[in-house]
N, C-alpha and C positions, 0 to 999 in steps of 0.2 A: 657470379662475382665471388672472389675468394673470401674466406673468413678473415675478418679484421679484428685485431686485438689479441688478447691472451693475458697471461700473468703480467703484472705491471712492475716496472722498474722506476722507482721514484728517485729523481736526481735533483736535489735541493740546491740549485745553483742557477743564477742568471748568466747570460752570455756564454753558454757552452758553444765553443767555436768548432769549425770543421777540422782544425788540427787536433782537437781533443777527440773528435769523433773518429778520425782516421789520420794518423800522423803522415805528413808529406813524404817521408822516406819510403812509404809503401805504395805510392801512387803509380809506380811502374809495374805493379801486379797486373796480369792480363785477364783476370776474371773476377767477378763479384765474390765468388766463393773464396778465392785466395785472400781477400781482404778480411774475411771473418775473424781470424785469430788476432788481428791487431785492433779491432774496434774498441774504442774507449781506452786504449792502452795508456794514453797520457792524461786521462781525466783525473783531476783531483777535486772531489766533491765531498761534503760532509757525510761520513758514514759509508761511503762507497768503496767496495772491494770488488774489483772486476771479476776475479775468479769465483767469488761467492755469489755475486748479485746478477751478472749478465746471463748465464746459462738458463735456458728455458723461458725467457721473457718474450712477449709478443708486442708489448707497448711500453712507452716511456711517458711519464708525467714529469714536467720540469717547469722552470720559471720563465722569465722574459728573455727575448732576443735569442732564442735557440737557433743554432746553425749559422751564427755570424762568422765572418772571416772570409776565406777564399770561396770562390764560386765553383766548387768541384762536385761533380755527380758522385764521386767516390764516397762521400759522407753518407748519403742515403743507401748506397750500395752496401757499405759495411754494416749498416743497421739491418738491411734486408738479409744479408748473408748470415746474420745471427737470429733470424726469425722475427725481427721487429718490423712491423708494417704500419704502426701508428705512433705518432708523437703528439702529445697534448701539452700545450704550453700557453702562457699568456700572450706571447708574440713570437714571430719567427723572422729571421732575416729573409728578405724577399726572394732571393735566388735559391736559398735552401728550400723554402716552401714550394717553389715551382718545381725544383728537382724531385721533391718527394712525390708530387703528383705525376711528374714525368715518368716515375718508376711505378706508378699505380698504387702508391702508398698514400696515407692521409696525414696531413699536418693540421690538426684541429686547434683553433684558437678559442680559449675560454677566458672570461674576465678574471682579473686578478683575485677578486673575492672568491670566485669558484675554485681557482687553483689553490688558494689558501685553505679552503674547506677540504679539498681533496687531500692535501698534505696533513692537515690536522686530524682528519677522520680516518684515512686509510694507510698513510705511510707507516712503515714499521711492521706491517702484517701482510700476509699473503692476500693480495687483491687481484681480482680478475676484471678486465675491462672488455666489453663487447661493443663494437661499433657497427651500427646498421646505417650505412650511407643512404640507402633507399628511403628509409623511414626518417632519417635525419635525427638520430638519437644515439647517445652513448650511455651505456649502463656500467656502473662500477659496483662491485660486490665483494664482500668479505664476510667471514663467519661472525666476527665481532662487531663490525661497523654496519652490517646490513647492506641495503641496496640504495644506490643513488642514481636516478635517471636524469640525464641532462640533454638539452637540445643541441643538435649539431647543425651549424650553418655551413653549407657547402654549395658552391656555385654549380651551375649546370655543366660547365666545361670541366671542372674538377671531378664532378660525379662521372662524367663520360670517360675521363681518364682512368678513374678507379675501376669502373665497369669493364673497360677494355684491358686493364692490366698494365697500363702505361702508354707513353707517347708512341712508341714503335708500333705496338699492336693497334692503337687508336688510328694512326696514320695509315697502316696497312689495310684497314677496313674501309677507309674513305678515299684514298688516293691511288 
């Protein structure tokens, strides 16, 4: 299974929608990689500067209802094109969450109080997140805030999708 996580991008905003993840005008691009330069182009969130904050990140921590809006696979594809393979939030739009797993990525839901703790303890500093889907745990660490180990609840089907690398690879092995 691929390594999940990396440096964390904190996006302090509820209801980040798929148009903010990848604007509709780029949906005619013919590859995931081509979407990369436009990821989060239209996002307006407190303290967020795309040019400064996006490069080198492997995970996002955000608030409630992440991925709402249109039901497009392009949104997780744009994240993946930028090296992001995990999003941690209080909740997700149903279709976005499924599309993340269809791409072999993880959409991890944590309670609001835990999300609050992550923002208050780790936001504003270089934080690394490691997700071990097999063990069912997420580890956050930074030099100043130390280490926080959290349980990850992931269903067997979602775990199988992550292990396979996504729906296409999952289906190819079974059908």
